[in-house]
C-alpha positions as CSV (number, residue, x, y, z in Angstrom):
1,M,50.6,29.1,14.4
2,L,47.2,27.3,14.4
3,V,43.7,28.5,14.6
4,L,40.6,26.5,15.5
5,A,37.5,26.9,13.3
6,L,33.9,26.0,14.1
7,D,31.3,25.3,11.4
8,V,27.9,25.2,12.9
9,G,25.3,24.2,10.1
10,T,21.6,23.3,10.2
11,S,22.4,19.7,10.1
12,S,25.8,19.2,11.6
13,T,28.7,20.9,13.6
14,R,32.4,20.6,12.8
15,A,35.5,21.8,14.7
16,R,38.8,21.8,12.7
17,I,42.3,23.0,13.3
18,Y,44.0,24.9,10.5
19,D,47.6,26.1,10.1
20,E,48.6,29.5,9.0
21,R,48.4,28.5,5.3
22,G,44.8,27.5,5.6
23,R,45.5,23.8,5.7
24,A,43.4,21.5,7.9
25,R,45.2,19.1,10.2
26,P,43.6,15.7,9.4
27,D,44.0,14.4,12.8
28,A,42.2,17.3,14.6
29,E,38.5,17.3,13.7
30,G,35.3,16.8,15.6
31,H,31.9,16.2,13.9
32,V,28.4,15.9,15.3
33,A,25.4,15.5,13.1
34,Y,21.7,16.2,14.0
35,E,18.5,16.9,12.2
36,P,16.0,19.9,12.5
37,R,12.6,19.2,13.6
38,T,10.0,19.9,11.0
39,T,6.3,20.6,11.6
40,P,3.3,20.3,9.2
41,D,2.7,24.0,9.3
42,G,6.2,24.8,7.8
43,G,8.2,24.9,11.0
44,V,11.9,23.9,10.7
45,E,13.6,24.4,14.2
46,L,16.5,23.2,16.5
47,D,16.8,23.0,20.2
48,A,19.3,25.5,21.5
49,D,20.6,23.5,24.3
50,A,21.1,20.3,22.2
51,L,22.9,22.4,19.5
52,L,25.2,23.8,22.2
53,D,26.0,20.2,23.3
54,A,26.8,19.3,19.7
55,V,29.4,22.2,19.5
56,V,30.8,21.2,22.9
57,R,31.3,17.5,21.8
58,A,32.7,18.6,18.4
59,L,35.3,20.8,20.3
60,D,36.0,18.1,22.7
61,E,36.8,15.6,19.9
62,C,38.8,18.2,17.9
63,L,41.0,19.2,20.8
64,A,41.6,15.7,21.9
65,G,42.9,14.9,18.4
66,C,45.0,17.8,18.3
67,G,46.9,16.8,21.5
68,G,49.9,18.8,22.5
69,A,49.8,20.9,19.5
70,A,46.8,22.7,20.8
71,R,49.1,25.0,22.7
72,D,49.8,26.7,19.4
73,I,46.2,27.7,18.7
74,A,46.3,31.5,18.6
75,G,42.5,32.2,18.0
76,V,39.2,30.6,17.3
77,G,36.7,31.7,14.7
78,A,33.3,30.4,13.6
79,S,31.0,29.9,10.6
80,V,27.3,29.8,11.7
81,F,24.2,29.4,9.6
82,W,22.6,32.8,8.9
83,H,19.0,34.0,9.8
84,S,18.3,31.8,13.0
85,L,16.2,33.5,15.6
86,I,15.8,32.6,19.3
87,G,14.2,34.5,22.1
88,L,15.8,34.7,25.7
89,D,14.6,35.6,29.1
90,R,16.5,38.0,31.3
91,S,18.7,35.2,32.6
92,G,19.7,34.1,29.1
93,S,17.6,30.9,29.1
94,A,15.9,30.1,25.8
95,L,12.2,30.8,25.6
96,T,11.8,29.5,22.1
97,P,13.5,27.0,19.9
98,V,16.1,28.1,17.2
99,F,13.9,29.1,14.3
100,T,16.0,28.4,11.1
101,W,16.0,30.1,7.8
102,A,13.8,27.3,6.4
103,D,11.0,27.9,8.8
104,T,8.1,29.5,6.7
105,R,5.5,29.9,9.3
106,S,5.9,33.7,9.2
107,A,4.9,33.8,5.6
108,A,1.6,35.7,6.4
109,A,3.5,38.2,8.6
110,A,5.8,38.8,5.7
111,R,3.0,39.6,3.4
112,A,1.5,42.0,6.0
113,L,4.9,43.8,6.2
114,R,5.0,44.1,2.4
115,R,1.7,45.8,2.5
116,D,2.8,48.1,5.4
117,L,6.3,49.0,4.1
118,D,8.0,50.0,0.9
119,A,9.7,46.7,-0.1
120,R,12.1,48.2,-2.5
121,A,13.3,50.8,0.0
122,V,13.7,48.0,2.6
123,L,15.9,46.0,0.2
124,Q,18.1,48.9,-0.6
125,R,18.6,50.0,3.0
126,T,19.0,46.6,4.7
127,G,20.1,44.4,1.8
128,T,17.4,42.0,2.6
129,P,13.8,41.5,1.0
130,I,10.9,41.2,3.3
131,H,10.6,37.3,3.7
132,S,10.0,34.7,6.3
133,T,13.7,34.0,6.3
134,F,14.6,37.3,8.2
135,F,13.8,38.6,11.7
136,P,11.1,41.2,11.1
137,A,8.7,38.6,9.7
138,K,9.5,36.1,12.3
139,L,9.2,38.6,15.2
140,R,5.8,39.8,14.0
141,W,4.7,36.2,13.6
142,L,5.7,35.4,17.2
143,R,4.2,38.6,18.5
144,E,0.8,37.7,17.0
145,T,0.9,33.9,17.8
146,R,2.8,33.6,20.9
147,P,2.2,37.0,22.7
148,E,3.1,35.7,26.2
149,V,6.5,34.3,24.9
150,F,7.1,37.6,23.0
151,A,6.3,39.7,26.1
152,R,8.7,37.5,28.3
153,A,11.6,37.8,25.9
154,A,14.3,40.2,27.0
155,R,16.7,39.4,24.3
156,W,16.6,38.4,20.6
157,G,19.4,37.0,18.5
158,G,20.7,34.1,16.5
159,F,22.4,30.9,17.6
160,A,25.7,32.4,16.8
161,E,25.2,35.1,19.4
162,V,23.9,32.8,22.0
163,L,26.9,30.5,21.6
164,H,29.3,33.3,21.9
165,A,27.5,34.5,25.1
166,R,27.5,31.1,26.6
167,L,31.2,30.5,26.0
168,T,32.6,34.0,26.6
169,G,30.0,35.9,28.4
170,S,29.7,38.6,25.7
171,W,26.3,39.4,24.1
172,Q,27.5,40.6,20.6
173,C,26.9,40.2,17.0
174,S,29.4,40.3,14.1
175,L,28.6,42.9,11.3
176,S,28.3,39.7,9.2
177,M,25.7,38.1,11.3
178,A,23.8,41.3,11.7
179,S,23.6,41.7,8.0
180,G,21.7,38.5,7.6
181,T,18.9,39.5,10.0
182,G,16.9,42.0,8.0
183,L,17.3,44.5,10.7
184,L,20.7,46.1,9.7
185,D,20.9,49.6,8.2
186,Q,23.7,49.0,5.8
187,E,24.3,52.8,5.4
188,R,25.0,53.4,9.1
189,G,26.0,50.0,10.2
190,G,23.5,50.0,13.0
191,W,20.2,48.3,13.7
192,D,17.5,50.0,11.4
193,R,14.8,52.1,13.3
194,V,12.0,51.4,10.7
195,M,12.5,47.7,10.8
196,L,12.7,47.5,14.5
197,E,9.4,49.3,14.8
198,A,7.9,47.0,12.3
199,A,9.1,44.1,14.2
200,G,8.0,45.2,17.6
201,I,11.2,45.3,19.4
202,A,13.8,47.9,20.7
203,A,17.5,48.0,19.7
204,D,18.5,47.1,23.3
205,A,16.9,43.6,22.9
206,L,19.4,42.9,20.3
207,P,23.2,42.1,20.7
208,S,25.7,45.0,20.2
209,I,27.2,44.9,16.7
210,D,30.9,44.4,17.4
211,D,33.6,42.4,15.5
212,E,36.2,42.6,18.2
213,P,37.1,39.2,19.8
214,R,36.8,38.4,23.5
215,V,39.9,37.1,25.0
216,G,39.3,33.9,27.2
217,L,36.3,31.6,28.1
218,I,34.1,31.7,31.2
219,A,33.5,28.8,33.4
220,P,33.1,25.9,33.0
221,W,34.5,26.1,29.6
222,A,37.9,27.6,30.6
223,E,38.7,24.6,32.7
224,R,37.3,22.2,30.2
225,W,39.5,23.5,27.2
226,P,42.6,25.0,28.8
227,A,44.5,25.3,25.6
228,V,41.9,28.0,24.1
229,A,40.9,29.4,27.5
230,R,43.0,32.7,27.1
231,V,43.1,33.1,23.2
232,P,40.8,35.4,21.2
233,W,37.3,34.0,20.3
234,Y,36.0,36.0,17.4
235,P,32.3,36.5,16.9
236,A,30.9,34.2,14.2
237,H,30.6,35.2,10.5
238,G,27.7,34.0,8.4
239,D,28.1,30.7,6.8
240,G,27.8,32.1,3.3
241,A,30.6,34.6,3.8
242,C,32.8,31.9,5.2
243,S,32.0,29.5,2.3
244,N,33.2,32.2,-0.4
245,M,36.4,32.8,1.6
246,G,37.2,29.1,2.1
247,S,36.6,28.2,-1.6
248,G,38.8,31.0,-2.7
249,C,36.1,33.2,-4.0
250,A,37.2,36.3,-2.0
251,G,36.8,38.9,-4.7
252,P,34.8,39.9,-7.7
253,D,36.7,37.7,-10.1
254,R,35.2,34.5,-8.7
255,I,31.6,33.5,-8.1
256,A,30.9,30.8,-5.4
257,L,28.4,28.1,-6.2
258,N,27.4,26.1,-3.2
259,V,24.9,23.2,-3.2
260,G,24.5,21.7,0.1
261,T,21.0,21.3,1.8
262,S,20.0,24.5,0.1
263,A,22.0,26.3,-2.8
264,A,23.4,29.7,-3.5
265,L,25.5,31.8,-5.8
266,R,27.6,34.6,-4.2
267,V,30.3,37.2,-5.0
268,V,32.4,39.2,-2.7
269,R,32.6,42.9,-3.7
270,P,35.1,45.4,-2.1
271,E,32.4,47.8,-0.6
272,G,32.6,49.6,2.7
273,L,29.7,50.5,4.7
274,G,27.5,53.4,3.4
275,A,29.1,52.9,-0.2
276,H,27.1,50.0,-1.3
277,R,25.5,49.9,-4.7
278,A,21.8,49.2,-5.5
279,T,20.9,45.5,-4.6
280,P,19.3,44.0,-7.8
281,S,15.8,42.6,-7.4
282,G,15.8,38.9,-6.6
283,L,19.2,39.1,-4.9
284,W,20.5,40.0,-1.3
285,R,23.4,42.1,0.0
286,Y,25.1,40.8,3.2
287,R,28.4,41.6,4.7
288,V,31.7,39.7,5.1
289,D,32.9,42.6,7.3
290,G,33.2,46.3,7.3
291,R,35.1,46.4,3.9
292,R,33.6,43.7,2.0
293,A,30.0,43.0,0.8
294,L,28.6,39.7,-0.2
295,V,26.0,39.8,-2.9
296,G,24.1,36.9,-4.3
297,G,20.9,34.6,-4.2
298,A,20.1,31.5,-2.2
299,T,17.4,29.0,-2.9
300,S,15.6,27.0,-0.4
301,E,16.1,23.9,-2.5
302,G,19.2,22.0,-3.1
303,G,20.4,18.7,-1.6
304,N,17.1,18.6,0.3
305,V,15.3,17.9,-3.0
306,F,17.6,15.0,-3.8
307,A,17.2,13.7,-0.2
308,W,13.4,13.9,-0.6
309,C,13.5,12.0,-3.8
310,R,15.8,9.3,-2.3
311,K,13.4,9.0,0.7
312,T,10.1,9.2,-1.0
313,L,10.5,7.6,-4.6
314,A,11.2,4.0,-5.7
315,L,14.7,4.8,-6.7
316,P,17.7,2.4,-6.9
317,A,19.1,2.0,-3.3
318,D,22.8,1.8,-4.6
319,D,24.4,5.1,-5.2
320,A,26.3,4.1,-8.3
321,A,23.1,2.4,-9.7
322,L,21.2,5.7,-9.0
323,E,23.8,7.8,-10.7
324,Q,23.9,5.5,-13.8
325,A,20.1,5.7,-14.1
326,L,19.9,9.5,-13.8
327,A,22.8,10.0,-16.4
328,A,20.8,7.7,-18.7
329,V,17.9,10.1,-18.9
330,P,18.5,12.6,-21.8
331,P,18.7,16.2,-20.7
332,D,15.2,17.6,-20.5
333,G,14.1,14.3,-22.1
334,H,11.5,13.3,-19.5
335,G,9.0,15.7,-20.8
336,L,8.2,17.2,-17.3
337,T,8.2,20.7,-16.1
338,A,9.0,21.2,-12.3
339,L,9.1,23.7,-9.5
340,P,11.2,22.4,-6.8
341,F,9.8,24.5,-3.9
342,L,9.5,21.6,-1.3
343,A,10.8,24.2,1.4
344,G,9.1,27.3,-0.1
345,E,11.1,29.8,-2.2
346,R,13.8,32.3,-1.6
347,S,15.7,33.7,-4.5
348,P,14.7,35.2,-6.9
349,G,11.0,35.4,-6.4
350,W,10.9,35.4,-2.4
351,R,7.6,33.5,-2.1
352,P,7.8,31.6,1.2
353,E,4.3,30.1,0.6
354,A,5.4,28.6,-2.8
355,R,5.2,24.8,-3.1
356,A,6.8,22.3,-5.4
357,A,4.8,21.3,-8.5
358,L,5.4,18.7,-11.5
359,A,3.5,19.1,-14.8
360,E,3.1,16.7,-17.8
361,M,3.3,13.5,-15.9
362,S,1.8,10.3,-17.5
363,L,1.5,6.6,-16.7
364,A,4.8,6.1,-18.3
365,T,6.7,8.5,-16.1
366,D,9.0,6.7,-13.8
367,A,10.8,7.6,-10.4
368,V,14.1,8.3,-12.0
369,E,12.6,10.7,-14.5
370,I,10.9,12.6,-11.8
371,T,14.2,12.8,-9.9
372,R,16.0,14.0,-12.9
373,A,13.4,16.7,-13.6
374,L,13.6,18.0,-10.0
375,L,17.4,18.1,-10.0
376,E,17.1,19.9,-13.4
377,A,14.6,22.3,-11.9
378,V,16.9,23.2,-9.1
379,A,19.5,23.9,-11.7
380,L,17.2,26.1,-13.7
381,R,16.5,28.3,-10.6
382,L,20.3,28.7,-10.0
383,A,20.5,29.9,-13.7
384,E,17.9,32.5,-12.9
385,I,20.0,33.7,-10.1
386,Y,23.2,33.5,-12.0
387,D,21.9,35.8,-14.8
388,R,21.1,38.6,-12.2
389,L,24.4,38.1,-10.3
390,R,26.7,38.0,-13.4
391,P,26.8,41.7,-14.0
392,L,28.0,42.4,-10.6
393,A,31.2,40.3,-11.0
394,A,34.3,41.0,-13.0
395,E,35.6,38.7,-15.7
396,H,35.1,35.7,-13.4
397,R,35.2,31.9,-12.8
398,V,32.4,30.0,-11.1
399,I,33.8,27.7,-8.3
400,G,31.5,25.0,-6.9
401,S,31.6,23.3,-3.5
402,G,29.2,21.5,-1.3
403,G,28.2,17.9,-0.6
404,A,25.4,17.7,-3.1
405,I,27.8,18.5,-5.9
406,G,30.5,16.1,-4.9
407,H,28.0,13.3,-4.4
408,S,26.4,13.4,-7.8
409,P,28.7,14.1,-10.9
410,T,25.6,13.9,-13.0
411,W,23.8,16.7,-11.1
412,A,27.1,18.9,-11.1
413,Q,27.2,18.7,-14.9
414,I,23.5,19.5,-15.1
415,I,24.1,22.6,-13.2
416,A,27.1,23.5,-15.5
417,D,24.8,22.9,-18.5
418,A,22.1,25.0,-17.1
419,L,24.4,28.0,-16.3
420,G,26.1,27.7,-19.5
421,V,29.5,28.5,-17.9
422,P,32.5,26.2,-16.7
423,I,32.4,25.3,-13.1
424,G,35.6,24.6,-11.2
425,L,35.2,22.3,-8.3
426,S,36.9,23.4,-5.1
427,P,39.4,21.1,-3.6
428,D,38.1,21.9,-0.1
429,T,35.0,19.9,0.8
430,E,34.6,22.0,4.0
431,A,34.6,25.5,2.6
432,S,32.8,27.2,5.5
433,A,35.0,25.9,8.1
434,R,38.2,26.9,6.1
435,G,36.6,30.3,5.5
436,A,36.2,30.8,9.3
437,A,39.8,29.9,9.7
438,I,41.0,32.3,7.1
439,L,39.0,35.1,8.5
440,T,40.6,34.4,11.9
441,L,44.0,34.3,10.4
442,E,43.3,37.7,8.7
443,A,42.3,39.2,12.1
444,L,45.4,37.8,13.6
445,G,47.5,39.5,10.9
446,V,48.3,36.6,8.8
447,Q,48.3,37.0,5.0
448,T,45.4,35.1,3.4
449,P,46.8,32.1,1.5
450,P,46.1,32.2,-2.4
451,P,43.2,30.1,-3.7
452,A,43.9,26.7,-4.6
453,D,43.3,25.5,-8.2
454,P,40.1,23.5,-8.9
455,V,40.3,19.8,-8.8
456,R,38.2,19.4,-11.9
457,I,36.6,21.8,-14.4
458,L,33.0,20.9,-15.6
459,R,32.5,22.4,-19.0
460,P,29.0,23.0,-20.3
461,D,27.6,21.5,-23.7
462,P,26.3,24.4,-25.9
463,G,23.6,22.0,-27.3
464,I,22.5,20.9,-23.8
465,H,22.5,24.6,-22.5
466,A,20.1,25.5,-25.4
467,K,17.7,22.8,-24.4
468,Y,17.8,24.0,-20.8
469,Q,17.1,27.5,-22.0
470,V,13.9,26.1,-23.4
471,A,13.2,24.3,-20.2
472,R,13.6,27.6,-18.4
473,R,11.1,29.3,-20.3
474,R,8.6,26.4,-19.7
475,Q,9.5,26.7,-16.0
476,R,8.9,30.4,-15.9
477,R,5.4,30.0,-17.6
478,L,4.6,27.3,-15.0
479,Y,5.8,29.7,-12.2
480,D,3.8,32.5,-13.4
481,N,0.6,30.4,-13.4
482,I,1.1,28.8,-10.1
483,V,3.1,31.1,-7.9
484,G,3.6,34.5,-9.5
485,F,6.6,36.7,-9.2
486,Q,6.8,39.4,-6.5
487,D,9.3,42.2,-7.2
488,S,11.1,43.1,-4.0
């Protein structure tokens, strides 16, 4: 038995074939890269039709590589980035771009919602804080700034739902994707009436919450991909949930650390709907499915900070030379204090209007020291999340994955030293795709394969961890003076 897994991210789409033990076939993979469009006022968006085309090309490439073995594909699953929003007209055509989680133009609308609503109650009921990441703020912003578009929209959803509808004809949303909207009542498992009213939409404008697959594709896709034209296509799960499953962090004994474009720490807990515990301030609670919750925190900063440094600062062009230069700077030895909010803040303070800051620079400060300070700053923010998440996990291991960790051993060690715990590096570099495959295999009745052993263990240095504790206190003071914490 084989399954096909899609992994649709904000910067690329992959399609991969996995066997029933969760092993990828190296000859059957499609990969298409792209970049979101950014705007000076905080916009980060994608074109829905271009994104669909990227998925189609990745599927074409993957199925071509699979060849005759494609006849053994028993189901298709998907991991799609959480929190995207798109408005559609009555015919299903896009009226808006795909607004991504990183789009902060609705920050003022989020502030207005916090004034109107009980933010703590919203967090406990929906599992999400009031923030520009989620649907309520984005919808209010669109209603206020683009009223003609808002009035024409007959449907609102994420790209995951648009993709599923375009391929199968079914307008539905998995419980996992619904939990990342800010509109899900996690007690009832349905759309939250208070948040719908605050957003200005009715429940019938949203997809039905339905985890059941649709068997078969509609035209023209059935003719294009006959091997998967009559198999179950499962509605997409959120990328964070898939990443945990794919990296072997499917229970409370393992905390997943992912550092890609952004970064996150997450733990899966065995909690059914209506039985979830209080969500700690600074964190969120989403769903893997009806029987498992995903609790964690995500930053808006991660590999995007490193990418910005490489693009903007006078750094060594050669990867090895840059890595050597970063490793040569002593831990917290640059004398700088940094806030890494180049894309605003999510966990734990949830301030979308926050911006990056760097203190204590002098004429002697160089580009490598600035880069090291910003990478350490990201690690210190992750340590803030880890301290909030740790009480919710059993005796656990931290398993790390993501391109940013793999590409910079120095940064990976900085994160281990900042958290003060060993980090095992996942052997699978595409954890989200593998997670989508595992969830599909589970749905097909196949037993989940055991997690693989880490390929390497990064152990923290107690002396360096103590230095980073001092650096965290400095960062908190700078944060309090410039940003200010908001408890929601």
